[in-house]
N, C-alpha and C positions, 0 to 999 in steps of 0.2 A: 448512466443517466445523459439525456440528449434534450434535459431544459424543458421538456413540450408539455406548456401549459393545456391541459385538460378538464379545465373549469368550463364546459359549457355542457350543452344539453345535445343529444345526437337526434334525428328524429328520424325514426324508421320507420312510418307510415309513409303511402305517397297523398302528393296533394290533393284537395279538391279544384276543381276548375273554379278560379276566381268569380268575382262579380261579374256580369258583362258590364260596359261602358257604353255610351251613347255612341260613340263610334265603331265599339263591334257590331252593332245589328247595320248599319251601314256596309261596314266591311262582308257582311254573312248576304245582306243582299245584292251586292255588286260582284263575289266571289263567281257568281257562274256568268257574268256579262261580260261578251269577248273574252273568253278564255282561251289564249292560246293549250295545245294538246300539250301534256305533259310528255305523254310517250315520242311528242313528234321531234319537241325542241326543248327541252328541258330550263335552258338560259331563258326561253322566254318567258316563260311560267314564273321565274323567279326574278324577271324585270317586272312582270305584269305586278306580281303580288306585290312589291316592295312601294312600287307608285300608288298601290291600293293602299297601302296600311303605312306607310313613312308618312310623315310629314315635311321630309327634305321635297323640295322643288324639282319636276322633270332634269332642268339642266343641271342639277348636282348630279346626278344618275349619269347623265353623259360627259359630262367632264370627270367623271370617276372611267369612265370607259377611255377616255382618252387618256388617262394617266391615272391610272391602275395602282402604281406606288402611293402616291399622291398619300398625305396623313389627311383624317377623315376632317378632323376638325380643323385642323387649316383650309381646308377647302369649304367646309360649312360657315366659316367665317367671312371669307371671300366671296361666298354666294349673299352672304345677310349685309354685306356693302356694297354689291353690285350686282345689276340685274340684266350684263349685259355677257353674256356667253362669250363671246371673241374678245372683250375687255380683259376678261378673265382670264380667258387661255392666251391672250400676249403675255399679262401680267406674269403667268407660270412660265412660257417660256422665255421671258427677258432674263429670269433667275440662273438661264442656260447650267437647268436639270441641278439646278442646289435647293429646289424647293423643298419642304420639309416632307420626309417619307414615312411609313409605317417599315419600323423595323423587321426585316426576316429573317426566320433561322431554318436553314436549307435542313431541314426533319421531314422524313413522309411519314405517313399515317401509322406503318408498322415500324419504323424506329422509335416512334413517340412510344410505343405500345412495350415495346419490348425493352426500352431503355432507362425505363420508370424507374424511379429512386424513391423509395418511398422516405427513408432519412432527409434526405435532401433535399424533398418537396416541403416535407413538414417544420424544415429550419426555415423556405421563405413562407410559407402559410403555417403556421402554429391551431391556428382554428382554423382549417379551410371550409367545415361546415357553416360555423358564421359567417366567414366572405362570401364564399359560391352562394349562399341561399341566402343573401340580405335581400330584402325586398327593398330597399330603400338605396341596394348600388346601382348605379347608374350604368346602362348597357344599350350598345349600339345595335343594329340589325349589321349582320356579315353574311354574305354567301356562302364563306368559310363553313358557317353555323350551321345554315340551309343543308347542307351536304352532308355532313356529318349528321343528323339527325336523319337525312333520308337514307342514309346507309344503314344505322343503327336501328330504324323502324322501320325495317322493310316495307310492314303488312298497315303501316298507316299512311293514310291519301296524303297528298301533298299540301292540300287546302288545311286537313285539319292540323298540320305542322306546323303551316305559317300564321291560322288563327290562333293555336296556343303559345307560338314563338309570341306574338303579339300581344296577346293578353296576360303574358307574366313576363312583358315589359323587357322584351329581347333579351330575358335573362337563361343563357342555354342551359347551365345548370338545374332550375325551375321548372323548367321546362320540360326537360327531361325528367327529372322525379313527376312529373305529372304524365310522361306519355309510356313510363315504363311500368302503369295499372291501366291505361287506357283502354279501351274496346278495340278491336282491329275495325279498323274501315277500309282496308281493300281482303278481297279474297283470294288472290295471289300476290307472290313475293314479288318486290320490286326490282326489276331486272339492273344489273350492274352497270349497262351500256346506261341506263337513265340516271346514274349516280356520276357526276365529277369532282371527286376529292381533288384537293389541289397539291400542289407537291409539298408547298412552302408553305408553312404558317407565321402569322405574326406571334410574338413570343404569350404576351397575356391571354389568346384563344388556345394556345397549345396548352399552357396551364390548367384553363379551365376543362379543356377535353379531358383532359390526364383525370382530374376530378370526378368527372363523369365516369368516366371506363375504369376507375381503382375506386370506386367509392368504399364497396363493401371492404376492401382491404385496408384502405384507411381507416375504417369504421372499429373496424376489428380491433387494428394494432390500438388505435386510440383506446378504445375496451379496456384490452389490455394493460394499457400504461396507469388507466386509470383505478382499476383491481389492483395491480400491487403495490399503489400508493397508499392504498387504502387498507394495504395488509399489512404494507410498512410502518405506517401511524398506528393502527391496533396494537404491535407487537413492540415499537418504542413507547408506546401510552403505557403495556402493562409491565415494562422493563424501567419504567419510570427516566426514560433518557428527549421527555420530550423536552425542547426550549422556548422559552418565551421571545416574540418579536419587542425588539425596543423601540416601535410604533406604535401597531396594533394592540399590543400585549397576548395576540392569539396564542395557544399553544401548536408547535410543527415540529415535524422531523427536522432534523439538523441541514438533510440534505436539500430543504426548501426554504435555505438562508443563505444569505449574501453577508460580507461585512463592508465597511469602510475600509481606507486603506491604515485606519489607527485600530479598527478588530471589533468596530462598534456590530450588536449584529441584528439584522432585519430577516422578517422573511423576502422572498422574490417578490413577491406581490403586492406587499408594498413602495419597495426597488423600484419595481418597474412600473406600476402607476406613477412615483413620481418622478420618475424620469419621463415617461410618456408625456406628463403636464409640461414640463420645462424644455421640453424639445417644443411642440407647440406652443412656448411662450419665447423662443427664437434661441434658447438658452445653449451650450456648448459645453457648462461646466454645470457639476453635480454635486455639488454638496452633500456630506453624511447629515441622516436625515436627525440628529441630536444635536444639531450644531455643534460639534466639538472642531470645527475647522477643517476637516480631511474632505476627502471626495472619495468617491467609489469611484474603482478602474475601469479603464474600456475593457477590458478583458472580462469583468464581469459584465458591462452591458451587453458585452457581442452575447454572451451566451443567453442574456435575457431577451432579447428584442429580435423579432423579424429581419432575417437576413436582407431586405430591400431598405427597411428602418435603419439598422445600423450603417449601410451603407452612405444612405442621404445623411446620417448622423457624421462620418468622416466626411465625409463633402463638406459639411455647414464649417468644421473644424477645419478643414485645410483653408477653406474662403472666408474665415477669419482673420487666419495667419495670412493667408496673400493681403488683404483690406490691411494689416497693422503694417505690414512690407511700405505700405504708400507710391505703389509702382506707378509711374508715371503711362498715364492715356490707359488705364483698365479703366475697363466698361463692364457691367454684368446686364445679361439679360433679362428684360421688365416681367417675364414671365414666370422665371425659374431663377436658381443660385448659381446658373454659370456664368464664369467671365474667363474676358479677355484682354488681348487688346489689337482689336481689328485695326484692319489700313488706316491711314487718315483720310486717304482718296475717295473710300467708299461711304455711302449714306444709307447702308442696309447693316447691321447687326445679326450676324449669321449664328443662332446657337447649334451647337454641337452636344448637348442633351441629349440622349438617346430618348429621354421620355418627354423632349418639350421639340426638340427642332424647328422653332417656330422663326421667321426672320422678324423683323423689326425695324422702324425708322429709328435714326440714332437721334435725330432731332427731337419729336414726339415720344416716341417709344411705346407706339402704338403697334399692330401689327401695318408688317411692310405697304402701303399704298399707290406702290408705281401703279400708274405714272401719276398720279393723282398727288398734289401737291400737299401738306400738311392744312394748312387753311382751307380747303377743300374737304375735306374730309369731316373737319371739324362743325362747317356749316352743314356737310351733310347730317352729321348726327345731333345737330341743333335742330335740322330741318324736321 
């Protein structure tokens, strides 16, 4: 029993092309203007396309070329607060290479395919279809995604790939779902020389790429689990072995239940929903739903929560314990829950949380604004 939540509907049909936005028309008109030759310089084509379809200023991409490992959100924040590329460059250099970076995982494309572990993947994403195909999921343009699609869809023209990528909000999984059934736009296969897959990927991209490449395998497995659960329910019902949840009073099989430390029984769905609500409210304790005074164990919650959510919960529990110890000089990152005791002589708080890695001012708790003073940043905000 892998405690996989299969209460979702898997869409098997391909997506239809979304409605065109006003910016899409402009993109169509500009797609052929001053367009570099794809076969001559692939990198130039992508840079040109990004400038055509992305809202970030050109300065952003110039800085990205200078600092390829820099965190995209951190760089975007710098560009919003300062319009002088020289000042931003000096700000980044003054960090002595300690600016927030994209965490890289040294994994080749071949390794990511052969090393795919379905069970481990589903521990991270219990509902991968709901996550990766979510229209509201915030996504950003990446060259890695473009190169991946160029390799996967060798009979699609680059401008079709880029336009589809933009139309689907830079959601790689949704773009690939559309391209799977799209009509070929090239008569010849794209040459391998025109594809520049990187040797390393950031972890979120690697996971989304794995979902695209192993989508059918994932669907078959989840459908099988759902069918097994349906059969187990029917058999338990025929034998009169269904049990009642103490919260929603629905009838479920015993394997789909959990108990508090005193033995009160509830369906895992109710336990999970109540746990997620309490986590969202900032709590780190999870009392029994019948108010018996007992709690749900961390072992039970580990089996119910996605791996990332449970890891964050453990970090929050540890943080509460650290706060309770009242350690002198302890400070927290303003943008996440990372805590440490920074050197007293520094004015910058450097977050070491891999999902954040932001540098902030210890005085005003905003993103590091060196060389500007706090009051200068406040005046800029007011202006």
